[in-house]
PDB file with one MODEL, atoms N, CA, C and O in Angstrom:
MODEL        1
ATOM      1  N   MET A   1       9.384 141.030  20.885  1.00  0.00           N
ATOM      2  CA  MET A   1      10.942 141.525  20.766  1.00  0.00           C
ATOM      3  C   MET A   1      11.263 141.372  19.227  1.00  0.00           C
ATOM      4  O   MET A   1      10.939 140.497  18.424  1.00  0.00           O
ATOM      5  N   THR A   2      11.984 142.480  19.097  1.00  0.00           N
ATOM      6  CA  THR A   2      12.059 142.539  17.072  1.00  0.00           C
ATOM      7  C   THR A   2      13.067 141.666  16.874  1.00  0.00           C
ATOM      8  O   THR A   2      14.006 141.396  17.622  1.00  0.00           O
ATOM      9  N   PRO A   3      12.695 141.086  15.396  1.00  0.00           N
ATOM     10  CA  PRO A   3      14.132 140.230  15.013  1.00  0.00           C
ATOM     11  C   PRO A   3      15.274 141.395  14.866  1.00  0.00           C
ATOM     12  O   PRO A   3      15.058 142.607  14.854  1.00  0.00           O
ATOM     13  N   THR A   4      16.698 140.659  14.743  1.00  0.00           N
ATOM     14  CA  THR A   4      17.915 141.174  14.194  1.00  0.00           C
ATOM     15  C   THR A   4      17.676 141.038  13.089  1.00  0.00           C
ATOM     16  O   THR A   4      17.246 139.944  12.724  1.00  0.00           O
ATOM     17  N   GLU A   5      17.897 142.277  11.982  1.00  0.00           N
ATOM     18  CA  GLU A   5      18.256 142.255  10.926  1.00  0.00           C
ATOM     19  C   GLU A   5      20.096 141.809  10.817  1.00  0.00           C
ATOM     20  O   GLU A   5      21.151 142.208  11.309  1.00  0.00           O
ATOM     21  N   LEU A   6      19.659 140.811   9.908  1.00  0.00           N
ATOM     22  CA  LEU A   6      21.810 140.736   9.281  1.00  0.00           C
ATOM     23  C   LEU A   6      21.744 141.147   8.648  1.00  0.00           C
ATOM     24  O   LEU A   6      20.687 141.337   8.047  1.00  0.00           O
ATOM     25  N   LEU A   7      23.184 141.712   8.241  1.00  0.00           N
ATOM     26  CA  LEU A   7      23.694 142.354   6.836  1.00  0.00           C
ATOM     27  C   LEU A   7      25.086 141.503   6.387  1.00  0.00           C
ATOM     28  O   LEU A   7      25.915 140.896   7.065  1.00  0.00           O
ATOM     29  N   THR A   8      25.001 141.659   5.410  1.00  0.00           N
ATOM     30  CA  THR A   8      26.661 141.235   4.574  1.00  0.00           C
ATOM     31  C   THR A   8      27.402 142.755   4.528  1.00  0.00           C
ATOM     32  O   THR A   8      26.806 143.831   4.585  1.00  0.00           O
ATOM     33  N   SER A   9      28.901 142.548   4.407  1.00  0.00           N
ATOM     34  CA  SER A   9      29.758 143.546   4.004  1.00  0.00           C
ATOM     35  C   SER A   9      29.319 144.213   3.176  1.00  0.00           C
ATOM     36  O   SER A   9      29.594 145.390   3.409  1.00  0.00           O
ATOM     37  N   THR A  10      28.548 144.040   1.962  1.00  0.00           N
ATOM     38  CA  THR A  10      28.344 144.871   0.919  1.00  0.00           C
ATOM     39  C   THR A  10      27.032 145.610   1.598  1.00  0.00           C
ATOM     40  O   THR A  10      27.112 146.836   1.673  1.00  0.00           O
ATOM     41  N   GLN A  11      26.202 145.176   1.944  1.00  0.00           N
ATOM     42  CA  GLN A  11      24.810 145.698   2.909  1.00  0.00           C
ATOM     43  C   GLN A  11      25.189 146.784   3.468  1.00  0.00           C
ATOM     44  O   GLN A  11      24.909 147.967   3.276  1.00  0.00           O
ATOM     45  N   ALA A  12      26.026 146.110   4.360  1.00  0.00           N
ATOM     46  CA  ALA A  12      26.663 147.512   5.694  1.00  0.00           C
ATOM     47  C   ALA A  12      27.038 148.759   4.739  1.00  0.00           C
ATOM     48  O   ALA A  12      26.661 149.905   4.984  1.00  0.00           O
ATOM     49  N   GLY A  13      27.881 148.377   3.542  1.00  0.00           N
ATOM     50  CA  GLY A  13      28.607 149.517   2.872  1.00  0.00           C
ATOM     51  C   GLY A  13      27.592 150.428   2.567  1.00  0.00           C
ATOM     52  O   GLY A  13      27.665 151.655   2.616  1.00  0.00           O
ATOM     53  N   VAL A  14      26.541 149.661   2.216  1.00  0.00           N
ATOM     54  CA  VAL A  14      25.417 150.730   1.403  1.00  0.00           C
ATOM     55  C   VAL A  14      24.771 151.938   2.416  1.00  0.00           C
ATOM     56  O   VAL A  14      24.528 153.116   2.154  1.00  0.00           O
ATOM     57  N   ILE A  15      24.631 151.336   3.405  1.00  0.00           N
ATOM     58  CA  ILE A  15      24.264 151.920   4.972  1.00  0.00           C
ATOM     59  C   ILE A  15      25.016 152.681   5.177  1.00  0.00           C
ATOM     60  O   ILE A  15      24.607 153.833   5.032  1.00  0.00           O
ATOM     61  N   LEU A  16      26.578 152.506   5.641  1.00  0.00           N
ATOM     62  CA  LEU A  16      27.658 153.507   5.717  1.00  0.00           C
ATOM     63  C   LEU A  16      28.006 154.711   4.075  1.00  0.00           C
ATOM     64  O   LEU A  16      28.440 155.858   3.976  1.00  0.00           O
ATOM     65  N   GLY A  17      27.752 154.148   3.523  1.00  0.00           N
ATOM     66  CA  GLY A  17      28.240 154.924   2.314  1.00  0.00           C
ATOM     67  C   GLY A  17      29.971 154.756   2.340  1.00  0.00           C
ATOM     68  O   GLY A  17      30.799 155.664   2.404  1.00  0.00           O
ATOM     69  N   LYS A  18      30.187 153.397   2.273  1.00  0.00           N
ATOM     70  CA  LYS A  18      31.501 152.897   1.922  1.00  0.00           C
ATOM     71  C   LYS A  18      31.440 151.384   1.060  1.00  0.00           C
ATOM     72  O   LYS A  18      30.481 150.614   1.128  1.00  0.00           O
ATOM     73  N   SER A  19      32.693 151.145   0.233  1.00  0.00           N
ATOM     74  CA  SER A  19      32.039 150.011  -0.438  1.00  0.00           C
ATOM     75  C   SER A  19      32.538 149.065   0.736  1.00  0.00           C
ATOM     76  O   SER A  19      33.100 149.433   1.768  1.00  0.00           O
ATOM     77  N   SER A  20      32.136 147.454   0.272  1.00  0.00           N
ATOM     78  CA  SER A  20      32.397 146.405   0.909  1.00  0.00           C
ATOM     79  C   SER A  20      33.909 146.286   1.584  1.00  0.00           C
ATOM     80  O   SER A  20      34.226 145.857   2.694  1.00  0.00           O
ATOM     81  N   ARG A  21      34.316 146.552   1.051  1.00  0.00           N
ATOM     82  CA  ARG A  21      36.227 146.246   1.295  1.00  0.00           C
ATOM     83  C   ARG A  21      36.265 147.188   2.563  1.00  0.00           C
ATOM     84  O   ARG A  21      35.983 146.642   3.630  1.00  0.00           O
ATOM     85  N   THR A  22      36.524 148.306   2.579  1.00  0.00           N
ATOM     86  CA  THR A  22      36.435 149.276   2.952  1.00  0.00           C
ATOM     87  C   THR A  22      35.248 148.711   4.609  1.00  0.00           C
ATOM     88  O   THR A  22      35.708 149.055   5.697  1.00  0.00           O
ATOM     89  N   VAL A  23      34.228 148.123   4.619  1.00  0.00           N
ATOM     90  CA  VAL A  23      33.218 147.330   6.078  1.00  0.00           C
ATOM     91  C   VAL A  23      34.295 146.207   6.464  1.00  0.00           C
ATOM     92  O   VAL A  23      34.688 145.986   7.610  1.00  0.00           O
ATOM     93  N   ILE A  24      34.697 145.542   5.311  1.00  0.00           N
ATOM     94  CA  ILE A  24      35.538 144.426   6.033  1.00  0.00           C
ATOM     95  C   ILE A  24      36.967 144.916   6.497  1.00  0.00           C
ATOM     96  O   ILE A  24      37.447 144.393   7.503  1.00  0.00           O
ATOM     97  N   ARG A  25      37.327 145.416   6.150  1.00  0.00           N
ATOM     98  CA  ARG A  25      38.554 146.969   6.707  1.00  0.00           C
ATOM     99  C   ARG A  25      38.388 147.144   8.231  1.00  0.00           C
ATOM    100  O   ARG A  25      39.239 146.778   9.043  1.00  0.00           O
ATOM    101  N   LEU A  26      37.092 147.800   8.583  1.00  0.00           N
ATOM    102  CA  LEU A  26      36.311 148.542   9.930  1.00  0.00           C
ATOM    103  C   LEU A  26      36.566 146.707  10.977  1.00  0.00           C
ATOM    104  O   LEU A  26      36.992 146.276  12.049  1.00  0.00           O
ATOM    105  N   ILE A  27      36.084 146.353   9.980  1.00  0.00           N
ATOM    106  CA  ILE A  27      35.577 144.934  10.989  1.00  0.00           C
ATOM    107  C   ILE A  27      36.809 144.184  11.727  1.00  0.00           C
ATOM    108  O   ILE A  27      36.766 143.707  12.861  1.00  0.00           O
ATOM    109  N   GLU A  28      38.125 144.181  10.676  1.00  0.00           N
ATOM    110  CA  GLU A  28      39.542 143.347  10.734  1.00  0.00           C
ATOM    111  C   GLU A  28      39.741 144.729  11.844  1.00  0.00           C
ATOM    112  O   GLU A  28      39.637 144.401  13.027  1.00  0.00           O
ATOM    113  N   ALA A  29      39.952 145.884  11.644  1.00  0.00           N
ATOM    114  CA  ALA A  29      40.422 146.985  12.663  1.00  0.00           C
ATOM    115  C   ALA A  29      39.763 147.047  13.982  1.00  0.00           C
ATOM    116  O   ALA A  29      40.222 147.664  14.943  1.00  0.00           O
ATOM    117  N   GLY A  30      38.512 146.283  13.977  1.00  0.00           N
ATOM    118  CA  GLY A  30      37.968 146.494  15.277  1.00  0.00           C
ATOM    119  C   GLY A  30      36.825 147.405  15.693  1.00  0.00           C
ATOM    120  O   GLY A  30      36.121 147.325  16.700  1.00  0.00           O
ATOM    121  N   ALA A  31      36.789 148.343  14.636  1.00  0.00           N
ATOM    122  CA  ALA A  31      36.030 149.722  14.687  1.00  0.00           C
ATOM    123  C   ALA A  31      34.685 148.771  14.641  1.00  0.00           C
ATOM    124  O   ALA A  31      34.072 148.944  15.694  1.00  0.00           O
ATOM    125  N   ILE A  32      34.169 148.044  13.982  1.00  0.00           N
ATOM    126  CA  ILE A  32      32.816 147.241  13.965  1.00  0.00           C
ATOM    127  C   ILE A  32      32.923 145.509  14.028  1.00  0.00           C
ATOM    128  O   ILE A  32      33.597 144.736  13.347  1.00  0.00           O
ATOM    129  N   THR A  33      31.852 145.236  15.271  1.00  0.00           N
ATOM    130  CA  THR A  33      31.995 143.693  15.586  1.00  0.00           C
ATOM    131  C   THR A  33      30.931 143.214  14.561  1.00  0.00           C
ATOM    132  O   THR A  33      29.912 143.806  14.205  1.00  0.00           O
ATOM    133  N   PRO A  34      31.374 142.083  14.195  1.00  0.00           N
ATOM    134  CA  PRO A  34      30.446 141.433  13.290  1.00  0.00           C
ATOM    135  C   PRO A  34      29.890 140.127  14.286  1.00  0.00           C
ATOM    136  O   PRO A  34      30.541 139.612  15.195  1.00  0.00           O
ATOM    137  N   LEU A  35      28.665 139.794  13.897  1.00  0.00           N
ATOM    138  CA  LEU A  35      28.397 138.549  14.425  1.00  0.00           C
ATOM    139  C   LEU A  35      28.921 137.322  14.277  1.00  0.00           C
ATOM    140  O   LEU A  35      28.868 136.408  15.101  1.00  0.00           O
ATOM    141  N   GLY A  36      29.512 137.307  13.042  1.00  0.00           N
ATOM    142  CA  GLY A  36      30.559 136.072  12.677  1.00  0.00           C
ATOM    143  C   GLY A  36      30.992 135.964  11.284  1.00  0.00           C
ATOM    144  O   GLY A  36      30.701 136.906  10.547  1.00  0.00           O
ATOM    145  N   LYS A  37      31.498 135.188  10.907  1.00  0.00           N
ATOM    146  CA  LYS A  37      32.153 134.857   9.671  1.00  0.00           C
ATOM    147  C   LYS A  37      31.380 133.530   9.118  1.00  0.00           C
ATOM    148  O   LYS A  37      31.341 132.564   9.880  1.00  0.00           O
ATOM    149  N   LEU A  38      30.859 133.444   8.037  1.00  0.00           N
ATOM    150  CA  LEU A  38      30.194 132.304   7.522  1.00  0.00           C
ATOM    151  C   LEU A  38      31.868 131.121   6.719  1.00  0.00           C
ATOM    152  O   LEU A  38      32.948 131.474   6.245  1.00  0.00           O
ATOM    153  N   ASN A  39      31.434 130.163   6.878  1.00  0.00           N
ATOM    154  CA  ASN A  39      32.422 129.211   6.521  1.00  0.00           C
ATOM    155  C   ASN A  39      33.284 129.464   5.149  1.00  0.00           C
ATOM    156  O   ASN A  39      33.102 130.552   4.604  1.00  0.00           O
ATOM    157  N   GLY A  40      33.800 128.951   4.811  1.00  0.00           N
ATOM    158  CA  GLY A  40      34.740 128.975   3.662  1.00  0.00           C
ATOM    159  C   GLY A  40      35.921 129.856   3.452  1.00  0.00           C
ATOM    160  O   GLY A  40      36.026 130.649   4.388  1.00  0.00           O
ATOM    161  N   PRO A  41      36.653 129.964   2.737  1.00  0.00           N
ATOM    162  CA  PRO A  41      37.894 130.865   2.370  1.00  0.00           C
ATOM    163  C   PRO A  41      37.500 132.356   2.387  1.00  0.00           C
ATOM    164  O   PRO A  41      37.918 133.411   2.862  1.00  0.00           O
ATOM    165  N   ASN A  42      36.482 131.906   1.626  1.00  0.00           N
ATOM    166  CA  ASN A  42      35.909 133.324   1.284  1.00  0.00           C
ATOM    167  C   ASN A  42      34.535 134.018   1.796  1.00  0.00           C
ATOM    168  O   ASN A  42      33.935 134.996   1.351  1.00  0.00           O
ATOM    169  N   GLY A  43      34.232 133.110   2.961  1.00  0.00           N
ATOM    170  CA  GLY A  43      32.983 132.926   3.393  1.00  0.00           C
ATOM    171  C   GLY A  43      32.602 134.936   3.930  1.00  0.00           C
ATOM    172  O   GLY A  43      33.595 135.636   4.128  1.00  0.00           O
ATOM    173  N   PRO A  44      31.764 135.318   4.024  1.00  0.00           N
ATOM    174  CA  PRO A  44      31.022 136.598   4.290  1.00  0.00           C
ATOM    175  C   PRO A  44      30.907 136.828   5.657  1.00  0.00           C
ATOM    176  O   PRO A  44      30.751 135.885   6.433  1.00  0.00           O
ATOM    177  N   TYR A  45      30.973 138.077   6.062  1.00  0.00           N
ATOM    178  CA  TYR A  45      31.233 138.508   7.819  1.00  0.00           C
ATOM    179  C   TYR A  45      29.778 138.782   7.403  1.00  0.00           C
ATOM    180  O   TYR A  45      29.310 139.188   6.339  1.00  0.00           O
ATOM    181  N   VAL A  46      29.057 138.340   8.879  1.00  0.00           N
ATOM    182  CA  VAL A  46      27.569 138.702   9.090  1.00  0.00           C
ATOM    183  C   VAL A  46      27.348 139.638   9.660  1.00  0.00           C
ATOM    184  O   VAL A  46      27.795 139.192  10.717  1.00  0.00           O
ATOM    185  N   LEU A  47      26.872 141.107  10.053  1.00  0.00           N
ATOM    186  CA  LEU A  47      26.921 142.182  10.826  1.00  0.00           C
ATOM    187  C   LEU A  47      25.159 142.375  10.974  1.00  0.00           C
ATOM    188  O   LEU A  47      24.266 142.524  10.139  1.00  0.00           O
ATOM    189  N   THR A  48      25.188 142.271  12.786  1.00  0.00           N
ATOM    190  CA  THR A  48      23.640 142.949  13.048  1.00  0.00           C
ATOM    191  C   THR A  48      23.525 144.904  11.845  1.00  0.00           C
ATOM    192  O   THR A  48      24.328 145.495  11.123  1.00  0.00           O
ATOM    193  N   ARG A  49      22.012 145.181  12.314  1.00  0.00           N
ATOM    194  CA  ARG A  49      22.403 146.232  11.897  1.00  0.00           C
ATOM    195  C   ARG A  49      22.285 147.235  12.728  1.00  0.00           C
ATOM    196  O   ARG A  49      22.289 148.412  12.368  1.00  0.00           O
ATOM    197  N   THR A  50      22.160 146.805  14.019  1.00  0.00           N
ATOM    198  CA  THR A  50      22.093 147.630  14.998  1.00  0.00           C
ATOM    199  C   THR A  50      24.161 147.792  15.160  1.00  0.00           C
ATOM    200  O   THR A  50      24.630 148.749  15.776  1.00  0.00           O
ATOM    201  N   ALA A  51      24.676 147.195  14.800  1.00  0.00           N
ATOM    202  CA  ALA A  51      26.483 146.971  15.028  1.00  0.00           C
ATOM    203  C   ALA A  51      26.809 148.375  14.432  1.00  0.00           C
ATOM    204  O   ALA A  51      27.305 149.323  15.040  1.00  0.00           O
ATOM    205  N   VAL A  52      26.285 148.301  12.604  1.00  0.00           N
ATOM    206  CA  VAL A  52      26.523 148.990  11.808  1.00  0.00           C
ATOM    207  C   VAL A  52      26.066 150.271  12.368  1.00  0.00           C
ATOM    208  O   VAL A  52      26.818 151.165  12.755  1.00  0.00           O
ATOM    209  N   GLU A  53      24.647 150.301  12.387  1.00  0.00           N
ATOM    210  CA  GLU A  53      24.127 151.673  12.752  1.00  0.00           C
ATOM    211  C   GLU A  53      24.928 152.173  13.917  1.00  0.00           C
ATOM    212  O   GLU A  53      25.339 153.291  13.606  1.00  0.00           O
ATOM    213  N   ASP A  54      25.342 151.837  15.149  1.00  0.00           N
ATOM    214  CA  ASP A  54      25.979 152.357  15.696  1.00  0.00           C
ATOM    215  C   ASP A  54      27.456 152.957  16.052  1.00  0.00           C
ATOM    216  O   ASP A  54      27.832 153.669  16.983  1.00  0.00           O
ATOM    217  N   TYR A  55      28.199 152.338  14.851  1.00  0.00           N
ATOM    218  CA  TYR A  55      29.217 152.518  14.433  1.00  0.00           C
ATOM    219  C   TYR A  55      28.741 153.853  13.345  1.00  0.00           C
ATOM    220  O   TYR A  55      29.599 154.689  13.629  1.00  0.00           O
ATOM    221  N   ALA A  56      28.174 154.259  12.660  1.00  0.00           N
ATOM    222  CA  ALA A  56      27.672 155.251  12.312  1.00  0.00           C
ATOM    223  C   ALA A  56      27.504 156.232  12.973  1.00  0.00           C
ATOM    224  O   ALA A  56      28.085 157.276  12.678  1.00  0.00           O
ATOM    225  N   GLU A  57      26.717 156.150  13.969  1.00  0.00           N
ATOM    226  CA  GLU A  57      26.647 157.110  15.208  1.00  0.00           C
ATOM    227  C   GLU A  57      27.794 157.588  15.653  1.00  0.00           C
ATOM    228  O   GLU A  57      28.083 158.713  16.060  1.00  0.00           O
ATOM    229  N   LYS A  58      28.420 156.628  15.537  1.00  0.00           N
ATOM    230  CA  LYS A  58      30.356 157.438  16.438  1.00  0.00           C
ATOM    231  C   LYS A  58      30.748 158.108  15.637  1.00  0.00           C
ATOM    232  O   LYS A  58      31.301 159.198  15.779  1.00  0.00           O
ATOM    233  N   THR A  59      30.396 157.265  14.216  1.00  0.00           N
ATOM    234  CA  THR A  59      31.647 158.492  13.683  1.00  0.00           C
ATOM    235  C   THR A  59      30.846 159.689  13.241  1.00  0.00           C
ATOM    236  O   THR A  59      31.581 160.504  12.684  1.00  0.00           O
ATOM    237  N   LEU A  60      29.773 160.014  13.291  1.00  0.00           N
ATOM    238  CA  LEU A  60      29.011 161.237  13.285  1.00  0.00           C
ATOM    239  C   LEU A  60      28.992 161.820  14.060  1.00  0.00           C
ATOM    240  O   LEU A  60      28.581 162.971  13.911  1.00  0.00           O
ATOM    241  N   ALA A  61      29.458 161.327  15.430  1.00  0.00           N
ATOM    242  CA  ALA A  61      29.720 162.292  16.593  1.00  0.00           C
ATOM    243  C   ALA A  61      30.899 162.788  16.654  1.00  0.00           C
ATOM    244  O   ALA A  61      31.094 163.939  17.043  1.00  0.00           O
ATOM    245  N   ALA A  62      31.810 162.011  16.292  1.00  0.00           N
ATOM    246  CA  ALA A  62      33.570 162.290  16.459  1.00  0.00           C
ATOM    247  C   ALA A  62      34.520 163.640  15.461  1.00  0.00           C
ATOM    248  O   ALA A  62      35.732 163.785  15.618  1.00  0.00           O
TER     249      ALA A  62
ENDMDL
END
């Protein structure tokens, strides 16, 4: 079993070639499912690399 790599929206943005704000908009729109959100009003979203790569594959196929 391989460990799951966790990413912030900034790291996901680098993979997708988008800004971290765009990644947050994609999360809020339901296009990418985050693992969760850390505490606090400005707590970052946490995503799995798999979720980000799945989104990238879907958008390339469309």
